[in-house]
Biotite code that builds the C-alpha atoms (Angstrom):
import biotite.structure as struc

atoms = struc.array([
    struc.Atom([-11.259, 14.899, -15.140], chain_id="A", res_id=1, res_name="MET", atom_name="CA", element="C"),
    struc.Atom([-9.634, 15.798, -18.463], chain_id="A", res_id=2, res_name="LYS", atom_name="CA", element="C"),
    struc.Atom([-7.409, 18.320, -16.674], chain_id="A", res_id=3, res_name="LYS", atom_name="CA", element="C"),
    struc.Atom([-6.414, 15.682, -14.104], chain_id="A", res_id=4, res_name="PHE", atom_name="CA", element="C"),
    struc.Atom([-5.519, 13.184, -16.840], chain_id="A", res_id=5, res_name="THR", atom_name="CA", element="C"),
    struc.Atom([-3.489, 15.771, -18.779], chain_id="A", res_id=6, res_name="THR", atom_name="CA", element="C"),
    struc.Atom([-1.546, 16.780, -15.673], chain_id="A", res_id=7, res_name="LEU", atom_name="CA", element="C"),
    struc.Atom([-0.834, 13.171, -14.771], chain_id="A", res_id=8, res_name="PHE", atom_name="CA", element="C"),
    struc.Atom([0.461, 12.329, -18.251], chain_id="A", res_id=9, res_name="LEU", atom_name="CA", element="C"),
    struc.Atom([2.711, 15.388, -18.096], chain_id="A", res_id=10, res_name="ALA", atom_name="CA", element="C"),
    struc.Atom([3.833, 14.277, -14.660], chain_id="A", res_id=11, res_name="PHE", atom_name="CA", element="C"),
    struc.Atom([4.977, 10.895, -15.896], chain_id="A", res_id=12, res_name="MET", atom_name="CA", element="C"),
    struc.Atom([7.479, 12.691, -18.130], chain_id="A", res_id=13, res_name="LEU", atom_name="CA", element="C"),
    struc.Atom([9.319, 13.597, -14.933], chain_id="A", res_id=14, res_name="LEU", atom_name="CA", element="C"),
    struc.Atom([10.166, 10.003, -14.112], chain_id="A", res_id=15, res_name="LEU", atom_name="CA", element="C"),
    struc.Atom([13.870, 9.324, -14.400], chain_id="A", res_id=16, res_name="THR", atom_name="CA", element="C"),
    struc.Atom([13.700, 5.893, -15.971], chain_id="A", res_id=17, res_name="ILE", atom_name="CA", element="C"),
    struc.Atom([14.721, 4.518, -19.357], chain_id="A", res_id=18, res_name="THR", atom_name="CA", element="C"),
    struc.Atom([12.168, 2.724, -21.488], chain_id="A", res_id=19, res_name="ALA", atom_name="CA", element="C"),
    struc.Atom([9.036, 3.174, -23.553], chain_id="A", res_id=20, res_name="CYS", atom_name="CA", element="C"),
    struc.Atom([5.687, 3.033, -21.847], chain_id="A", res_id=21, res_name="PHE", atom_name="CA", element="C"),
    struc.Atom([3.170, 0.886, -23.732], chain_id="A", res_id=22, res_name="PRO", atom_name="CA", element="C"),
    struc.Atom([-0.125, 2.186, -25.070], chain_id="A", res_id=23, res_name="ASP", atom_name="CA", element="C"),
    struc.Atom([-0.907, 5.682, -23.755], chain_id="A", res_id=24, res_name="ASN", atom_name="CA", element="C"),
    struc.Atom([2.339, 6.304, -21.921], chain_id="A", res_id=25, res_name="TYR", atom_name="CA", element="C"),
    struc.Atom([5.183, 8.484, -23.115], chain_id="A", res_id=26, res_name="ALA", atom_name="CA", element="C"),
    struc.Atom([8.893, 7.871, -23.644], chain_id="A", res_id=27, res_name="HIS", atom_name="CA", element="C"),
    struc.Atom([11.071, 9.107, -20.781], chain_id="A", res_id=28, res_name="VAL", atom_name="CA", element="C"),
    struc.Atom([14.820, 9.067, -20.148], chain_id="A", res_id=29, res_name="ASN", atom_name="CA", element="C"),
    struc.Atom([17.241, 8.903, -17.261], chain_id="A", res_id=30, res_name="ASP", atom_name="CA", element="C"),
    struc.Atom([18.898, 12.189, -16.382], chain_id="A", res_id=31, res_name="SER", atom_name="CA", element="C"),
    struc.Atom([21.846, 10.745, -14.479], chain_id="A", res_id=32, res_name="VAL", atom_name="CA", element="C"),
    struc.Atom([24.172, 13.149, -12.667], chain_id="A", res_id=33, res_name="ASP", atom_name="CA", element="C"),
    struc.Atom([27.352, 11.305, -11.570], chain_id="A", res_id=34, res_name="PRO", atom_name="CA", element="C"),
    struc.Atom([28.062, 14.077, -9.051], chain_id="A", res_id=35, res_name="ASN", atom_name="CA", element="C"),
    struc.Atom([24.968, 13.204, -7.028], chain_id="A", res_id=36, res_name="LYS", atom_name="CA", element="C"),
    struc.Atom([25.514, 10.405, -4.483], chain_id="A", res_id=37, res_name="PRO", atom_name="CA", element="C"),
    struc.Atom([23.145, 7.483, -3.982], chain_id="A", res_id=38, res_name="ALA", atom_name="CA", element="C"),
    struc.Atom([21.024, 7.348, -0.826], chain_id="A", res_id=39, res_name="PRO", atom_name="CA", element="C"),
    struc.Atom([22.319, 4.927, 1.813], chain_id="A", res_id=40, res_name="LYS", atom_name="CA", element="C"),
    struc.Atom([18.941, 3.849, 3.203], chain_id="A", res_id=41, res_name="THR", atom_name="CA", element="C"),
    struc.Atom([15.328, 3.590, 2.113], chain_id="A", res_id=42, res_name="LEU", atom_name="CA", element="C"),
    struc.Atom([14.429, 6.233, 4.694], chain_id="A", res_id=43, res_name="GLU", atom_name="CA", element="C"),
    struc.Atom([16.964, 8.606, 3.128], chain_id="A", res_id=44, res_name="GLU", atom_name="CA", element="C"),
    struc.Atom([15.593, 7.928, -0.377], chain_id="A", res_id=45, res_name="ALA", atom_name="CA", element="C"),
    struc.Atom([12.071, 8.883, 0.777], chain_id="A", res_id=46, res_name="TYR", atom_name="CA", element="C"),
    struc.Atom([13.111, 11.581, 3.254], chain_id="A", res_id=47, res_name="SER", atom_name="CA", element="C"),
    struc.Atom([11.509, 14.421, 1.268], chain_id="A", res_id=48, res_name="LEU", atom_name="CA", element="C"),
    struc.Atom([8.940, 12.518, -0.792], chain_id="A", res_id=49, res_name="TYR", atom_name="CA", element="C"),
    struc.Atom([7.089, 11.166, 2.251], chain_id="A", res_id=50, res_name="ASN", atom_name="CA", element="C"),
    struc.Atom([6.695, 14.649, 3.753], chain_id="A", res_id=51, res_name="LYS", atom_name="CA", element="C"),
    struc.Atom([4.669, 15.960, 0.795], chain_id="A", res_id=52, res_name="VAL", atom_name="CA", element="C"),
    struc.Atom([0.940, 15.313, 0.871], chain_id="A", res_id=53, res_name="ASP", atom_name="CA", element="C"),
    struc.Atom([-2.428, 16.308, -0.541], chain_id="A", res_id=54, res_name="ARG", atom_name="CA", element="C"),
    struc.Atom([-3.532, 19.811, 0.418], chain_id="A", res_id=55, res_name="GLY", atom_name="CA", element="C"),
    struc.Atom([-0.043, 21.252, 0.834], chain_id="A", res_id=56, res_name="MET", atom_name="CA", element="C"),
    struc.Atom([0.938, 24.475, -0.894], chain_id="A", res_id=57, res_name="THR", atom_name="CA", element="C"),
    struc.Atom([4.241, 25.616, -2.324], chain_id="A", res_id=58, res_name="ARG", atom_name="CA", element="C"),
    struc.Atom([4.706, 27.773, 0.792], chain_id="A", res_id=59, res_name="ASP", atom_name="CA", element="C"),
    struc.Atom([4.270, 24.671, 2.991], chain_id="A", res_id=60, res_name="ASP", atom_name="CA", element="C"),
    struc.Atom([6.815, 22.726, 0.934], chain_id="A", res_id=61, res_name="VAL", atom_name="CA", element="C"),
    struc.Atom([9.379, 25.515, 0.864], chain_id="A", res_id=62, res_name="GLU", atom_name="CA", element="C"),
    struc.Atom([9.101, 26.050, 4.632], chain_id="A", res_id=63, res_name="LYS", atom_name="CA", element="C"),
    struc.Atom([10.273, 22.437, 4.972], chain_id="A", res_id=64, res_name="MET", atom_name="CA", element="C"),
    struc.Atom([12.814, 22.194, 2.147], chain_id="A", res_id=65, res_name="PHE", atom_name="CA", element="C"),
    struc.Atom([13.767, 25.718, 1.096], chain_id="A", res_id=66, res_name="GLY", atom_name="CA", element="C"),
    struc.Atom([13.687, 26.823, -2.532], chain_id="A", res_id=67, res_name="GLU", atom_name="CA", element="C"),
    struc.Atom([13.832, 24.087, -5.146], chain_id="A", res_id=68, res_name="GLY", atom_name="CA", element="C"),
    struc.Atom([15.308, 23.869, -8.629], chain_id="A", res_id=69, res_name="GLU", atom_name="CA", element="C"),
    struc.Atom([12.735, 24.677, -11.329], chain_id="A", res_id=70, res_name="PRO", atom_name="CA", element="C"),
    struc.Atom([12.577, 22.843, -14.664], chain_id="A", res_id=71, res_name="SER", atom_name="CA", element="C"),
    struc.Atom([11.036, 24.509, -17.689], chain_id="A", res_id=72, res_name="TYR", atom_name="CA", element="C"),
    struc.Atom([8.882, 23.289, -20.553], chain_id="A", res_id=73, res_name="ASP", atom_name="CA", element="C"),
    struc.Atom([9.428, 24.221, -24.206], chain_id="A", res_id=74, res_name="GLU", atom_name="CA", element="C"),
    struc.Atom([7.362, 27.381, -23.742], chain_id="A", res_id=75, res_name="GLY", atom_name="CA", element="C"),
    struc.Atom([9.582, 28.603, -20.923], chain_id="A", res_id=76, res_name="GLY", atom_name="CA", element="C"),
    struc.Atom([7.004, 27.900, -18.211], chain_id="A", res_id=77, res_name="GLU", atom_name="CA", element="C"),
    struc.Atom([7.959, 26.088, -15.013], chain_id="A", res_id=78, res_name="VAL", atom_name="CA", element="C"),
    struc.Atom([6.906, 22.457, -15.448], chain_id="A", res_id=79, res_name="SER", atom_name="CA", element="C"),
    struc.Atom([7.982, 21.210, -12.010], chain_id="A", res_id=80, res_name="HIS", atom_name="CA", element="C"),
    struc.Atom([10.274, 22.035, -9.120], chain_id="A", res_id=81, res_name="ILE", atom_name="CA", element="C"),
    struc.Atom([12.728, 19.575, -7.580], chain_id="A", res_id=82, res_name="THR", atom_name="CA", element="C"),
    struc.Atom([13.774, 19.762, -3.941], chain_id="A", res_id=83, res_name="TYR", atom_name="CA", element="C"),
    struc.Atom([16.883, 17.922, -2.699], chain_id="A", res_id=84, res_name="PHE", atom_name="CA", element="C"),
    struc.Atom([18.156, 16.813, 0.693], chain_id="A", res_id=85, res_name="ASN", atom_name="CA", element="C"),
    struc.Atom([21.417, 18.320, 1.961], chain_id="A", res_id=86, res_name="GLU", atom_name="CA", element="C"),
    struc.Atom([23.669, 15.879, 0.093], chain_id="A", res_id=87, res_name="THR", atom_name="CA", element="C"),
    struc.Atom([21.443, 15.821, -3.034], chain_id="A", res_id=88, res_name="GLN", atom_name="CA", element="C"),
    struc.Atom([21.241, 12.032, -2.742], chain_id="A", res_id=89, res_name="SER", atom_name="CA", element="C"),
    struc.Atom([17.430, 12.115, -2.741], chain_id="A", res_id=90, res_name="ALA", atom_name="CA", element="C"),
    struc.Atom([14.571, 14.474, -3.337], chain_id="A", res_id=91, res_name="GLY", atom_name="CA", element="C"),
    struc.Atom([11.109, 15.075, -4.691], chain_id="A", res_id=92, res_name="VAL", atom_name="CA", element="C"),
    struc.Atom([9.887, 16.744, -7.890], chain_id="A", res_id=93, res_name="SER", atom_name="CA", element="C"),
    struc.Atom([6.573, 18.563, -7.558], chain_id="A", res_id=94, res_name="ILE", atom_name="CA", element="C"),
    struc.Atom([4.008, 19.866, -10.018], chain_id="A", res_id=95, res_name="ILE", atom_name="CA", element="C"),
    struc.Atom([1.956, 22.715, -8.566], chain_id="A", res_id=96, res_name="TYR", atom_name="CA", element="C"),
    struc.Atom([-1.598, 23.597, -9.499], chain_id="A", res_id=97, res_name="GLU", atom_name="CA", element="C"),
    struc.Atom([-2.492, 27.143, -10.615], chain_id="A", res_id=98, res_name="TYR", atom_name="CA", element="C"),
    struc.Atom([-3.222, 28.062, -6.957], chain_id="A", res_id=99, res_name="ASP", atom_name="CA", element="C"),
    struc.Atom([0.227, 26.751, -5.880], chain_id="A", res_id=100, res_name="ASN", atom_name="CA", element="C"),
    struc.Atom([-1.226, 23.639, -4.255], chain_id="A", res_id=101, res_name="SER", atom_name="CA", element="C"),
    struc.Atom([0.627, 20.353, -4.739], chain_id="A", res_id=102, res_name="VAL", atom_name="CA", element="C"),
    struc.Atom([-0.870, 18.517, -7.720], chain_id="A", res_id=103, res_name="LYS", atom_name="CA", element="C"),
    struc.Atom([1.645, 15.681, -8.112], chain_id="A", res_id=104, res_name="ALA", atom_name="CA", element="C"),
    struc.Atom([4.964, 14.446, -6.760], chain_id="A", res_id=105, res_name="LYS", atom_name="CA", element="C"),
    struc.Atom([7.686, 12.153, -8.115], chain_id="A", res_id=106, res_name="THR", atom_name="CA", element="C"),
    struc.Atom([10.470, 10.544, -6.121], chain_id="A", res_id=107, res_name="LEU", atom_name="CA", element="C"),
    struc.Atom([13.835, 11.886, -7.280], chain_id="A", res_id=108, res_name="PHE", atom_name="CA", element="C"),
    struc.Atom([16.401, 9.091, -7.392], chain_id="A", res_id=109, res_name="PHE", atom_name="CA", element="C"),
    struc.Atom([18.868, 10.174, -10.111], chain_id="A", res_id=110, res_name="ASN", atom_name="CA", element="C"),
    struc.Atom([19.149, 6.681, -11.586], chain_id="A", res_id=111, res_name="THR", atom_name="CA", element="C"),
    struc.Atom([17.070, 3.596, -10.978], chain_id="A", res_id=112, res_name="LYS", atom_name="CA", element="C"),
    struc.Atom([20.183, 1.683, -9.872], chain_id="A", res_id=113, res_name="ARG", atom_name="CA", element="C"),
    struc.Atom([20.003, 3.853, -6.737], chain_id="A", res_id=114, res_name="ASN", atom_name="CA", element="C"),
    struc.Atom([16.724, 2.141, -5.807], chain_id="A", res_id=115, res_name="LEU", atom_name="CA", element="C"),
    struc.Atom([17.776, -1.473, -6.504], chain_id="A", res_id=116, res_name="VAL", atom_name="CA", element="C"),
    struc.Atom([19.121, -2.058, -2.953], chain_id="A", res_id=117, res_name="PRO", atom_name="CA", element="C"),
    struc.Atom([15.781, -1.042, -1.416], chain_id="A", res_id=118, res_name="PHE", atom_name="CA", element="C"),
    struc.Atom([13.427, -2.932, -3.716], chain_id="A", res_id=119, res_name="SER", atom_name="CA", element="C"),
    struc.Atom([11.892, -6.369, -3.554], chain_id="A", res_id=120, res_name="GLY", atom_name="CA", element="C"),
    struc.Atom([12.632, -8.471, -6.637], chain_id="A", res_id=121, res_name="ARG", atom_name="CA", element="C"),
    struc.Atom([10.175, -9.553, -9.311], chain_id="A", res_id=122, res_name="PHE", atom_name="CA", element="C"),
    struc.Atom([9.957, -12.884, -11.083], chain_id="A", res_id=123, res_name="ASP", atom_name="CA", element="C"),
    struc.Atom([9.283, -12.477, -14.826], chain_id="A", res_id=124, res_name="LYS", atom_name="CA", element="C"),
    struc.Atom([7.393, -15.767, -14.771], chain_id="A", res_id=125, res_name="ASN", atom_name="CA", element="C"),
    struc.Atom([4.851, -14.263, -12.380], chain_id="A", res_id=126, res_name="LYS", atom_name="CA", element="C"),
    struc.Atom([4.145, -11.179, -14.495], chain_id="A", res_id=127, res_name="ILE", atom_name="CA", element="C"),
    struc.Atom([1.325, -12.841, -16.510], chain_id="A", res_id=128, res_name="PRO", atom_name="CA", element="C"),
    struc.Atom([-0.506, -13.328, -13.189], chain_id="A", res_id=129, res_name="SER", atom_name="CA", element="C"),
    struc.Atom([-0.635, -9.553, -12.623], chain_id="A", res_id=130, res_name="ILE", atom_name="CA", element="C"),
    struc.Atom([-3.819, -8.267, -14.254], chain_id="A", res_id=131, res_name="LYS", atom_name="CA", element="C"),
    struc.Atom([-5.555, -4.933, -14.691], chain_id="A", res_id=132, res_name="SER", atom_name="CA", element="C"),
    struc.Atom([-8.171, -4.354, -11.979], chain_id="A", res_id=133, res_name="ASP", atom_name="CA", element="C"),
    struc.Atom([-6.051, -6.153, -9.354], chain_id="A", res_id=134, res_name="MET", atom_name="CA", element="C"),
    struc.Atom([-5.159, -4.170, -6.247], chain_id="A", res_id=135, res_name="SER", atom_name="CA", element="C"),
    struc.Atom([-1.555, -3.317, -5.444], chain_id="A", res_id=136, res_name="VAL", atom_name="CA", element="C"),
    struc.Atom([-1.781, -5.537, -2.357], chain_id="A", res_id=137, res_name="SER", atom_name="CA", element="C"),
    struc.Atom([-2.913, -8.486, -4.517], chain_id="A", res_id=138, res_name="GLU", atom_name="CA", element="C"),
    struc.Atom([0.002, -7.887, -6.907], chain_id="A", res_id=139, res_name="ALA", atom_name="CA", element="C"),
    struc.Atom([2.356, -7.726, -3.917], chain_id="A", res_id=140, res_name="SER", atom_name="CA", element="C"),
    struc.Atom([1.162, -11.143, -2.755], chain_id="A", res_id=141, res_name="LYS", atom_name="CA", element="C"),
    struc.Atom([1.836, -12.580, -6.211], chain_id="A", res_id=142, res_name="VAL", atom_name="CA", element="C"),
    struc.Atom([5.358, -11.111, -6.311], chain_id="A", res_id=143, res_name="MET", atom_name="CA", element="C"),
    struc.Atom([6.099, -11.841, -2.673], chain_id="A", res_id=144, res_name="GLY", atom_name="CA", element="C"),
    struc.Atom([7.144, -8.257, -1.822], chain_id="A", res_id=145, res_name="SER", atom_name="CA", element="C"),
    struc.Atom([5.802, -4.707, -1.792], chain_id="A", res_id=146, res_name="VAL", atom_name="CA", element="C"),
    struc.Atom([6.849, -2.417, -4.702], chain_id="A", res_id=147, res_name="PRO", atom_name="CA", element="C"),
    struc.Atom([8.387, 1.016, -4.225], chain_id="A", res_id=148, res_name="LEU", atom_name="CA", element="C"),
    struc.Atom([6.148, 4.041, -4.794], chain_id="A", res_id=149, res_name="GLU", atom_name="CA", element="C"),
    struc.Atom([7.612, 6.369, -7.437], chain_id="A", res_id=150, res_name="LEU", atom_name="CA", element="C"),
    struc.Atom([4.925, 8.990, -7.958], chain_id="A", res_id=151, res_name="SER", atom_name="CA", element="C"),
    struc.Atom([1.521, 10.216, -6.875], chain_id="A", res_id=152, res_name="CYS", atom_name="CA", element="C"),
    struc.Atom([-0.878, 12.595, -8.625], chain_id="A", res_id=153, res_name="ALA", atom_name="CA", element="C"),
    struc.Atom([-3.774, 13.902, -6.549], chain_id="A", res_id=154, res_name="TYR", atom_name="CA", element="C"),
    struc.Atom([-7.283, 14.035, -8.018], chain_id="A", res_id=155, res_name="GLY", atom_name="CA", element="C"),
    struc.Atom([-10.075, 16.345, -6.941], chain_id="A", res_id=156, res_name="GLU", atom_name="CA", element="C"),
    struc.Atom([-12.649, 13.771, -5.813], chain_id="A", res_id=157, res_name="ASP", atom_name="CA", element="C"),
    struc.Atom([-11.604, 13.226, -2.219], chain_id="A", res_id=158, res_name="GLY", atom_name="CA", element="C"),
    struc.Atom([-8.658, 11.676, -0.378], chain_id="A", res_id=159, res_name="PRO", atom_name="CA", element="C"),
    struc.Atom([-8.885, 8.356, -2.226], chain_id="A", res_id=160, res_name="HIS", atom_name="CA", element="C"),
    struc.Atom([-8.687, 9.977, -5.677], chain_id="A", res_id=161, res_name="ASP", atom_name="CA", element="C"),
    struc.Atom([-5.075, 9.544, -6.782], chain_id="A", res_id=162, res_name="PHE", atom_name="CA", element="C"),
    struc.Atom([-2.937, 7.900, -9.433], chain_id="A", res_id=163, res_name="LYS", atom_name="CA", element="C"),
    struc.Atom([0.323, 6.276, -8.400], chain_id="A", res_id=164, res_name="LYS", atom_name="CA", element="C"),
    struc.Atom([3.186, 4.480, -10.058], chain_id="A", res_id=165, res_name="ILE", atom_name="CA", element="C"),
    struc.Atom([4.828, 1.586, -8.206], chain_id="A", res_id=166, res_name="TYR", atom_name="CA", element="C"),
    struc.Atom([7.866, -0.431, -9.213], chain_id="A", res_id=167, res_name="CYS", atom_name="CA", element="C"),
    struc.Atom([9.983, -3.486, -8.423], chain_id="A", res_id=168, res_name="TRP", atom_name="CA", element="C"),
    struc.Atom([13.674, -3.574, -9.456], chain_id="A", res_id=169, res_name="TYR", atom_name="CA", element="C"),
    struc.Atom([15.864, -6.607, -10.039], chain_id="A", res_id=170, res_name="ASN", atom_name="CA", element="C"),
    struc.Atom([19.630, -6.705, -9.503], chain_id="A", res_id=171, res_name="GLU", atom_name="CA", element="C"),
    struc.Atom([20.307, -5.857, -13.165], chain_id="A", res_id=172, res_name="ASP", atom_name="CA", element="C"),
    struc.Atom([18.122, -2.717, -12.772], chain_id="A", res_id=173, res_name="ALA", atom_name="CA", element="C"),
    struc.Atom([15.390, -4.147, -14.970], chain_id="A", res_id=174, res_name="SER", atom_name="CA", element="C"),
    struc.Atom([12.033, -3.083, -13.558], chain_id="A", res_id=175, res_name="SER", atom_name="CA", element="C"),
    struc.Atom([8.377, -4.047, -13.449], chain_id="A", res_id=176, res_name="PHE", atom_name="CA", element="C"),
    struc.Atom([6.010, -1.139, -12.992], chain_id="A", res_id=177, res_name="MET", atom_name="CA", element="C"),
    struc.Atom([2.372, -0.747, -11.995], chain_id="A", res_id=178, res_name="LEU", atom_name="CA", element="C"),
    struc.Atom([0.348, 2.274, -13.113], chain_id="A", res_id=179, res_name="HIS", atom_name="CA", element="C"),
    struc.Atom([-2.566, 2.538, -10.728], chain_id="A", res_id=180, res_name="THR", atom_name="CA", element="C"),
    struc.Atom([-5.728, 4.521, -10.085], chain_id="A", res_id=181, res_name="GLU", atom_name="CA", element="C"),
    struc.Atom([-6.846, 4.489, -6.441], chain_id="A", res_id=182, res_name="ARG", atom_name="CA", element="C"),
    struc.Atom([-4.397, 1.610, -5.907], chain_id="A", res_id=183, res_name="ASP", atom_name="CA", element="C"),
    struc.Atom([-6.090, -0.523, -8.585], chain_id="A", res_id=184, res_name="ILE", atom_name="CA", element="C"),
    struc.Atom([-3.841, -1.521, -11.492], chain_id="A", res_id=185, res_name="ILE", atom_name="CA", element="C"),
    struc.Atom([-4.660, 0.246, -14.750], chain_id="A", res_id=186, res_name="ALA", atom_name="CA", element="C"),
    struc.Atom([-1.555, -0.773, -16.714], chain_id="A", res_id=187, res_name="ASN", atom_name="CA", element="C"),
    struc.Atom([1.748, -2.585, -16.252], chain_id="A", res_id=188, res_name="VAL", atom_name="CA", element="C"),
    struc.Atom([5.145, -2.200, -17.915], chain_id="A", res_id=189, res_name="ALA", atom_name="CA", element="C"),
    struc.Atom([8.310, -4.284, -17.965], chain_id="A", res_id=190, res_name="LEU", atom_name="CA", element="C"),
    struc.Atom([11.571, -2.404, -18.558], chain_id="A", res_id=191, res_name="TYR", atom_name="CA", element="C"),
    struc.Atom([14.851, -3.784, -19.777], chain_id="A", res_id=192, res_name="LYS", atom_name="CA", element="C"),
    struc.Atom([18.127, -3.674, -17.919], chain_id="A", res_id=193, res_name="GLU", atom_name="CA", element="C"),
    struc.Atom([19.575, -0.199, -17.507], chain_id="A", res_id=194, res_name="GLU", atom_name="CA", element="C"),
    struc.Atom([22.830, 0.364, -19.416], chain_id="A", res_id=195, res_name="LYS", atom_name="CA", element="C"),
    struc.Atom([25.831, 1.089, -17.205], chain_id="A", res_id=196, res_name="LYS", atom_name="CA", element="C"),
])
């Protein structure tokens, strides 16, 4: 379990959002590339992400997407590999386990403004009603829309063992995020407006 937690915390560093996670979460930054276009539809945004699942290997992924672009940690080791669609408007970043099986995936979206058109909105006044131990579906009922899934890390204790991050975006690119374990909320975070 300790290994799973360590990998998931490392995985959250891949998220391309600007803000500070509260409590046990780390600071992450946008890595905006103005040369990459925004996806035109929700289906395009998730076109690679939704094809990656538990039990896949790097060979399986690269048969679908070709070779990806590796990113390296401070020690020079590959931390994750990002795969892009043909126009590089969308993609998925993957952490592989030692046996080259998929351990975790993050939606690549360049900048969170790219996801604003596809997201339901959140009402700041409703945030106090979202509590730890609520399900994602209960939180969705409170907000009146379903959040976007941004990442998934697979655990070892069966198909329902996973940690996901979900998010709603408002027009100003502020965001309200759910950190979940088995689709039960473990933590929430509200992020300020993204600078243009």
